[in-house]
N, C-alpha and C positions, 0 to 999 in steps of 0.2 A: 697384288689384290687381282681379283678378280672384274669385270666389268658386264654388267648385263643392259644391253639395249630396253627401253621402256616405252612401252606402249602412246605413252603421253610424253609432253617435251619434257618433262623432269627427269634428269637422270638419277640412275639407280647405281651405286657404288656396292659392291663386294666386299668386305674385309679379309676374308677366308676363303678356302674352296667350300662349295657347297657339299652338303651332307644329305645324300636322299634318306627318305623315309625309312626305317626296318622297325618291326616289331622288335627286336632285341633292346632297341630305346626306351621301349615301353612298356607297360604291364605285359606279361608274359602267360599269364593266367588269373581268371576272376578269381579263382578260389584262393589263389596264394594272397592275391590284392585284396580280397577280402577279409583274409585273416589276417593280413598285417595291417589292414586298417589304409594302404596307400591312398586311396580317393578321398581328395580333399573337399569336395562334393559332387553333386548327380552330375553336373557339368563333365567333371573330369572323367568320370565314368562315361558318358556319355562319348565324350570326344575319344578315348580309350576304344572304344567298342567300334565307332565308326572306323577308326584308323586301323585297326583289324578283327575285322569280323568273324576270324578264326578263334577269338575267346570265346564265341559261343558255340554252344552244343552244335555238332556238325547237321542236324536236321533243322535248324533255323538260323542258318545261316543264307546271306541274302542271295547267292547264287548270280542269276542273271535278274534278278529283281533291280528295279530304282529304288534308291536309300535314299528318305528325306525326313529331319530331326525338327523336333519341336512342330509335330502337325495338330493343327486344330479339328477336334474330335467333335465339336457340335456348333453347328452355325448359327446356335439360337441365343448364346449368351456372350456377345460380344467382349464384353466386358471382363468378366473374368471367367473366360473360355478356358478348359482344360485342353493341354496341348499333351499328345503323348510324345514321347522322348524320341523314339524312333519309329518308323513305319517303312514298310514295303510296300511297294506297288508292281504287281506281277502283270505277266500279258493278258491272264484271265480276269484283269482287274473289272471291279464294278461300278456302275453308276458312271461308267465313261471315265473312269480314272479318278475319280472324285472322293475314293472310300478305299483305305488301303485294305490289303489283302493280309497284313501281318502287322500285329502293334506290338513292340517291346516296352515295357514300362519298367524303369531304371530304380533303384533305390540302393544307397550306401548303407542305411542303418537297417535293422530288423523289420520286414515288411509286416505291418500291422493290420487294425482295422482300417485306419484311413487309406492303406493301400489296396482292401479290399473295396471300399467304397468309391474310390477312384475307378479302379475297374470295371465296377458295377456301373457307375455313369457311362463308361464308353461302350458298356455293352447294351445298354438301355438307349442310347440313341443310336448305334447300328440299328437294333431290332427297330426301332419306331421308324428310322430313314428304310430300311431295306427290309423288315418284315421278317419272315422266316429264314429268307437268306444272310441275315447277319448272324445266323450260326456259321455261316464259310468262314468267316474272319477268326486269325487265330491270334490270340492274345496271350500276352508271356511276360511273367514278372520276374525280374532278376534281380535280387538281392541277397545279402549273407545269410541269414537266415530269415525264418518264416514263425510269426504268432496267430497264422490263420491257418484254416484247411480249408477245403473246397467246399463246405459248408456255409463258408463266409460268403459266398457266391449265389444270389439267389435262384432257387431251384429252376425258374424257366429260363435262366442261362446257363444251367449246368450241360446243356445239351453243344455248346459252344466248346470252341479249345484252348480253354485255359490251362496254362501251364506254369509253374513256377522253375525258376533256375536258380540252381546255389551257385553257380560256375563249374569249371570242370578242372 
């Protein structure tokens, strides 16, 4: 039995050896996990991606960015505020780091009209807050399949970098 000194006055006893996290203990690919319906809920999908960003396509991995989860996307509706599942804040941050550079919205079911409306709400707020600089924010939607197309996003936001991810 191991022993770890606690920061508080309360002692913590470990009854077995510690096992460091390794991606092999979790989901190995989004495509496989989506196909086998391995995610219990969106929080499970979110935790899997945060623990192993290599699940994401190479071009949207966080690299040197600060990663945050459940980020409020509008400061104007405190009660039922939209929260983006995962956001990256990079060195070239916007509005002194109060606005993310990248947003990843996660779905464990087919992304449909509600997902498109959610992304549209994000984009509406970004464009309202940042005006044309809102087009610099990259928004990704990860889902096992899509019942929507690019046309589900209003034309004025199509210049934004909006992309669907089926997993790899």
